[in-house]
Backbone bond lengths (Angstrom), bond angles and torsions (degrees), N, CA, C in turn:
res aa  C-N    CA-C-N  psi(-1)  N-CA   C-N-CA  omega(-1)  CA-C   N-CA-C  phi
1 X - - - 1.446 - - 1.521 108.58 -
2 X 1.299 117.56 130.07 1.458 119.80 -178.26 1.520 110.15 -84.13
3 X 1.324 115.69 153.83 1.457 120.07 179.88 1.526 109.86 -84.06
4 X 1.315 114.49 162.16 1.465 120.09 -179.96 1.521 110.93 -70.57
5 X 1.328 116.34 158.85 1.460 120.09 179.01 1.522 112.11 -67.57
6 X 1.319 115.48 170.55 1.453 121.90 -179.28 1.527 111.49 -68.05
7 X 1.314 116.00 172.32 1.458 123.49 -174.81 1.534 113.96 -52.57
8 X 1.339 121.29 -46.86 1.470 119.12 179.93 1.530 112.84 -60.70
9 X 1.321 117.12 -36.45 1.455 120.18 179.63 1.530 110.28 -71.99
10 X 1.326 117.06 -36.28 1.469 120.28 174.59 1.521 110.73 -58.62
11 X 1.320 116.09 -44.12 1.464 120.58 -179.82 1.526 110.87 -62.21
12 X 1.314 117.30 -40.99 1.470 121.27 178.60 1.528 109.83 -64.96
13 X 1.320 116.37 -41.40 1.463 121.13 -179.57 1.536 110.78 -63.25
14 X 1.323 117.53 -44.89 1.470 121.76 179.63 1.528 110.02 -67.40
15 X 1.311 116.76 -44.38 1.468 120.87 179.89 1.530 110.48 -60.51
16 X 1.318 117.51 -43.88 1.465 122.02 178.57 1.523 110.54 -61.45
17 X 1.330 116.99 -42.97 1.458 121.37 179.07 1.531 110.76 -62.39
18 X 1.318 117.02 -44.38 1.467 119.89 -179.34 1.531 111.90 -67.63
19 X 1.322 117.94 -37.77 1.463 121.03 -178.51 1.523 111.26 -70.92
20 X 1.325 117.56 -51.11 1.458 120.72 -171.08 1.530 114.94 -89.25
21 X 1.321 117.99 -26.58 1.459 119.61 -178.77 1.523 113.11 -102.73
22 X 1.325 116.71 -27.48 1.466 119.86 -176.97 1.528 112.60 -117.69
23 X 1.329 117.03 0.78 1.470 124.53 173.32 1.529 114.74 62.36
24 X 1.324 116.74 37.00 1.460 121.27 174.89 1.527 109.01 -78.31
25 X 1.334 116.31 164.92 1.465 120.64 179.73 1.531 110.42 -148.79
26 X 1.321 115.48 179.58 1.473 124.15 173.51 1.532 112.85 53.00
27 X 1.314 116.48 57.50 1.460 121.25 -178.74 1.513 112.45 -86.45
28 X 1.317 114.55 144.42 1.455 123.19 170.29 1.518 106.66 -131.99
29 X 1.317 115.97 141.35 1.462 121.84 -178.38 1.522 109.32 -112.00
30 X 1.331 116.65 134.24 1.464 122.40 179.35 1.511 109.35 -127.25
31 X 1.327 116.02 142.16 1.463 121.23 176.25 1.519 108.20 -103.95
32 X 1.325 114.95 132.23 1.457 121.50 179.45 1.516 107.93 -120.13
33 X 1.317 116.04 129.19 1.456 120.78 176.18 1.520 108.20 -88.71
34 X 1.319 116.47 122.79 1.459 121.61 179.92 1.516 109.34 -80.78
35 X 1.332 115.67 132.55 1.455 120.33 177.19 1.522 109.70 -78.49
36 X 1.331 116.91 145.43 1.468 121.89 -178.73 1.521 108.74 -111.29
37 X 1.320 115.67 131.02 1.464 120.03 171.83 1.516 107.86 -104.67
38 X 1.306 116.92 166.73 1.465 119.48 -177.79 1.527 111.14 -64.17
39 X 1.331 118.77 -33.74 1.473 120.81 179.45 1.524 110.45 -69.43
40 X 1.331 117.37 -36.75 1.461 120.77 -179.49 1.518 112.05 -71.42
41 X 1.325 118.33 -27.12 1.457 120.16 -177.46 1.530 111.75 -68.71
42 X 1.349 117.00 -17.71 1.458 120.68 179.16 1.519 112.81 -94.47
43 X 1.346 117.19 -13.11 1.464 119.85 -176.96 1.525 109.80 -120.02
44 X 1.346 116.78 164.03 1.464 119.70 178.28 1.519 111.04 -58.73
45 X 1.321 115.59 145.37 1.462 120.75 -177.24 1.514 110.59 -118.38
46 X 1.303 114.49 172.48 1.450 120.85 176.60 1.519 108.79 -59.87
47 X 1.317 116.45 132.02 1.457 121.20 177.75 1.520 113.70 83.47
48 X 1.315 117.60 -1.67 1.458 120.10 -179.36 1.517 109.29 -142.09
49 X 1.307 116.85 115.77 1.461 119.68 -179.87 1.527 112.06 -85.77
50 X 1.331 118.02 -9.29 1.466 121.19 -178.33 1.518 112.58 -103.39
51 X 1.329 118.03 -6.15 1.451 120.15 177.35 1.506 113.71 81.42
52 X 1.324 119.98 11.27 1.454 120.81 177.82 1.517 108.99 -74.35
53 X 1.304 116.05 141.63 1.456 121.09 -178.02 1.524 109.68 -108.43
54 X 1.295 115.96 102.68 1.448 120.21 171.14 1.518 107.56 -136.86
55 X 1.306 117.50 173.58 1.459 120.40 -175.61 1.513 112.30 -60.87
56 X 1.325 117.96 -37.69 1.458 120.72 -177.74 1.522 111.66 -66.28
57 X 1.342 117.58 -37.61 1.458 119.67 -179.61 1.525 111.35 -72.25
58 X 1.319 118.53 -16.59 1.454 122.24 179.02 1.518 112.35 -98.74
59 X 1.312 117.23 3.68 1.456 121.63 -179.72 1.524 109.60 -98.89
60 X 1.309 116.06 126.65 1.456 122.00 174.68 1.519 108.14 -115.57
61 X 1.308 115.94 142.27 1.458 120.08 175.42 1.515 107.76 -111.06
62 X 1.311 115.78 126.61 1.455 122.90 179.24 1.514 107.32 -113.55
63 X 1.329 115.70 136.84 1.463 121.31 178.85 1.524 109.22 -107.38
64 X 1.311 115.33 150.34 1.466 121.62 173.07 1.518 105.89 -128.29
65 X 1.324 115.88 122.76 1.455 119.53 -176.90 1.518 111.34 -145.51
66 X 1.328 114.21 172.15 1.451 120.61 -176.97 1.529 110.03 -118.72
67 X 1.349 117.14 117.59 1.457 119.66 177.70 1.527 110.58 -73.73
68 X 1.345 118.05 162.56 1.465 119.61 179.99 1.532 112.14 -68.53
69 X 1.331 117.47 -28.37 1.466 123.33 177.61 1.510 108.42 -134.56
70 X 1.322 115.48 161.12 1.454 119.85 178.47 1.519 110.54 -63.26
71 X 1.333 116.93 140.88 1.453 121.91 178.33 1.525 111.32 -92.77
72 X 1.330 116.55 -2.79 1.450 121.90 -179.44 1.521 109.52 -98.77
73 X 1.341 118.65 118.88 1.466 120.23 -177.90 1.526 113.52 -58.71
74 X 1.349 118.21 -32.69 1.476 120.79 178.73 1.519 110.73 -63.29
75 X 1.335 116.43 -45.09 1.467 120.39 179.78 1.521 110.89 -65.87
76 X 1.322 117.38 -34.97 1.460 121.43 179.57 1.524 110.44 -63.86
77 X 1.346 116.99 -41.38 1.465 121.21 178.06 1.525 110.04 -65.59
78 X 1.347 117.03 -41.62 1.459 120.66 178.60 1.517 110.89 -63.55
79 X 1.313 118.40 -40.90 1.461 121.66 179.23 1.522 110.88 -64.16
80 X 1.331 118.10 -38.91 1.457 121.46 -179.20 1.519 112.66 -74.48
81 X 1.339 118.18 -21.54 1.453 120.91 -177.65 1.527 113.12 -85.64
82 X 1.338 118.40 -9.55 1.464 121.06 179.07 1.521 110.87 -74.49
83 X 1.335 115.32 165.37 1.460 121.04 179.01 1.516 111.61 -57.48
84 X 1.321 115.51 151.68 1.462 120.66 177.86 1.529 109.75 -67.09
85 X 1.348 117.07 -26.65 1.464 120.07 -179.39 1.519 111.89 -65.03
86 X 1.351 115.66 -25.74 1.459 119.37 176.57 1.521 107.70 -86.13
87 X 1.307 116.87 113.78 1.460 120.51 -179.74 1.508 111.57 -75.72
88 X 1.341 117.37 169.01 1.456 120.34 178.41 1.521 112.59 -61.94
89 X 1.335 116.40 -22.78 1.461 118.49 179.60 1.521 112.02 -72.74
90 X 1.353 116.83 -16.30 1.461 120.31 177.34 1.524 112.05 -74.14
91 X 1.308 117.34 -25.55 1.454 122.72 -179.63 1.526 108.67 -105.05
92 X 1.328 117.63 100.93 1.466 118.43 -176.97 1.534 111.61 -67.31
93 X 1.306 114.78 140.58 1.465 121.02 176.89 1.523 107.50 -82.50
94 X 1.329 117.67 127.67 1.466 119.22 -178.14 1.530 111.79 -68.94
95 X 1.308 114.05 150.83 1.461 120.32 175.55 1.521 109.26 -73.51
96 X 1.328 115.41 153.28 1.464 122.10 177.46 1.522 108.83 -121.88
97 X 1.334 116.06 149.15 1.459 122.81 174.70 1.518 108.36 -97.45
98 X 1.322 116.83 134.22 1.459 122.57 -177.04 1.524 109.14 -124.50
99 X 1.328 116.14 132.19 1.461 121.51 177.30 1.525 109.04 -116.70
100 X 1.345 118.28 106.32 1.470 120.51 175.40 1.529 110.36 -71.67
101 X 1.329 116.16 137.77 1.464 120.65 179.56 1.526 109.53 -152.42
102 X 1.319 115.03 160.53 1.472 120.93 174.91 1.524 108.45 -88.05
103 X 1.318 116.57 152.79 1.467 119.76 -179.90 1.523 112.02 -66.23
104 X 1.321 117.73 -27.75 1.467 119.38 -178.39 1.524 113.69 -84.40
105 X 1.323 118.70 -1.66 1.460 121.13 176.89 1.523 110.12 -66.83
106 X 1.307 115.67 142.25 1.466 121.98 177.34 1.528 107.81 -100.84
107 X 1.330 116.63 132.46 1.461 121.83 -177.33 1.524 109.73 -122.71
108 X 1.326 115.33 135.28 1.464 120.44 175.95 1.528 108.30 -110.82
109 X 1.315 116.01 164.86 1.468 121.32 177.82 1.529 109.33 -62.55
110 X 1.315 116.20 -38.26 1.466 120.38 179.25 1.533 111.07 -62.57
111 X 1.323 116.82 -41.20 1.468 119.99 178.46 1.525 110.87 -65.00
112 X 1.334 117.17 -40.91 1.468 119.78 178.26 1.527 110.90 -65.25
113 X 1.330 116.80 -38.09 1.455 120.14 177.11 1.528 110.34 -60.89
114 X 1.329 115.48 -41.69 1.466 121.24 177.58 1.530 111.40 -63.39
115 X 1.336 116.96 -41.89 1.464 121.31 179.18 1.526 109.90 -62.21
116 X 1.331 116.90 -48.07 1.465 119.89 -179.91 1.529 111.57 -61.95
117 X 1.314 117.23 -39.22 1.459 121.11 179.09 1.536 111.34 -63.18
118 X 1.327 115.92 -44.61 1.472 119.65 -178.84 1.528 111.79 -70.60
119 X 1.331 117.04 -38.65 1.465 119.57 177.34 1.518 109.91 -67.15
120 X 1.313 117.27 -36.12 1.466 120.90 177.27 1.528 110.73 -61.22
121 X 1.340 116.21 -40.95 1.475 119.56 176.35 1.526 111.25 -63.79
122 X 1.339 116.45 -39.88 1.463 120.32 178.00 1.524 111.35 -66.09
123 X 1.328 117.41 -36.86 1.459 119.80 -178.42 1.523 111.62 -68.69
124 X 1.328 117.92 -29.27 1.466 120.89 175.42 1.523 109.43 -63.41
125 X 1.320 116.42 -40.70 1.458 121.64 179.89 1.527 110.43 -65.34
126 X 1.340 118.20 -35.05 1.464 122.61 -176.56 1.519 114.31 -77.37
127 X 1.325 118.46 -20.65 1.463 120.50 -176.98 1.526 109.57 -75.45
128 X 1.334 115.86 117.18 1.455 120.43 -178.90 1.519 112.22 -93.05
129 X 1.351 117.72 -22.87 1.455 120.37 -177.31 1.519 112.79 -90.44
130 X 1.310 118.20 2.68 1.447 121.67 176.59 1.523 114.07 85.80
131 X 1.328 118.33 -9.28 1.450 121.34 177.96 1.522 108.91 -91.96
132 X 1.317 115.38 119.71 1.462 119.70 -179.10 1.520 109.57 -107.61
133 X 1.320 115.92 122.04 1.454 122.13 174.99 1.523 107.30 -107.71
134 X 1.325 115.95 123.69 1.463 120.32 -178.35 1.525 110.58 -61.53
135 X 1.323 115.47 145.24 1.458 121.37 178.88 1.526 107.99 -74.50
136 X 1.325 115.89 120.70 1.462 121.29 -177.53 1.528 112.59 -102.04
137 X 1.341 116.69 -19.39 1.461 119.06 -179.63 1.521 110.36 -153.24
138 X 1.334 113.42 157.09 1.458 121.85 176.93 1.521 106.60 -130.80
139 X 1.305 115.89 141.13 1.454 121.14 175.89 1.525 107.32 -90.85
140 X 1.334 116.41 111.52 1.459 120.48 -179.48 1.525 108.68 -89.87
141 X 1.311 116.32 122.91 1.463 122.35 179.73 1.523 108.03 -100.42
142 X 1.321 116.17 103.15 1.463 122.22 -178.51 1.528 108.68 -89.92
143 X 1.330 116.07 117.15 1.465 122.07 -178.97 1.523 108.29 -102.63
144 X 1.338 115.96 125.89 1.463 120.97 -178.88 1.527 110.28 -92.13
145 X 1.326 116.04 174.24 1.464 120.78 -179.84 1.523 113.03 -64.59
146 X 1.337 117.61 -24.70 1.471 119.86 178.32 1.526 111.92 -94.46
147 X 1.325 117.74 15.41 1.472 126.18 177.04 1.525 114.26 73.12
148 X 1.322 117.85 10.99 1.453 120.37 172.18 1.520 107.98 -69.65
149 X 1.331 117.15 139.86 1.459 121.18 178.38 1.523 108.13 -118.63
150 X 1.325 115.84 124.87 1.457 122.51 178.08 1.527 106.94 -117.24
151 X 1.328 116.09 135.22 1.454 121.44 -176.33 1.527 110.64 -107.49
152 X 1.334 116.22 134.45 1.461 123.06 178.30 1.518 109.01 -129.86
153 X 1.338 116.51 138.35 1.455 120.29 170.81 1.515 107.82 -81.89
154 X 1.331 116.56 128.32 1.453 122.43 173.18 1.529 105.62 -113.18
155 X 1.332 115.66 114.93 1.464 121.01 -177.96 1.517 110.59 -93.82
156 X 1.321 114.78 150.90 1.458 119.96 175.46 1.519 106.85 -84.39
157 X 1.310 115.92 115.49 1.456 120.20 -178.19 1.529 111.37 84.84
158 X 1.318 115.12 -169.39 1.457 121.31 -177.66 1.525 108.37 -94.83
159 X 1.318 116.34 131.47 1.454 122.31 179.37 1.516 109.00 -117.31
160 X 1.312 115.39 140.62 1.458 120.58 175.89 1.521 108.99 -70.58
161 X 1.337 118.14 134.83 1.471 119.59 179.38 1.521 110.70 -62.91
162 X 1.310 116.33 145.19 1.454 119.81 179.35 1.524 110.35 -80.94
163 X 1.304 114.76 155.21 1.470 120.71 176.82 1.509 108.36 -94.70
164 X 1.316 117.10 139.16 1.475 121.50 179.09 1.499 111.45 -83.35
């Protein structure tokens, strides 16, 4: 069984899936350098199943894109409750942050904290109107060996489950 491609190819694969199968648009790609601690240098890291430490294994690519509809059920209810005179184009769909990863990658709470911190810094740079909203969730795109992509919301902190 062959291994999955490197991080840049994973990002292209996820981006292609979101554009052509889920109709997302307005993508931007960001490179994040993962910090290494002495404990992590002895164990497998993100992007590397063998634990080798080189620049490529410490590079993560994060995508920012816009889905065709809001992915938040609360926002969807708010959009549907507005007047019919207000079209869907009046309510902008928020951008989402996407982190492509392999299913065999190991993730710690500390690594997720680092990801949220770095994405938060990137989101400050992206805000043109001066209003900064902290990043509360990331869409993790888990790519399997057979190229199946499964998406999971990873929230910052503990979130109360929603009621159906």
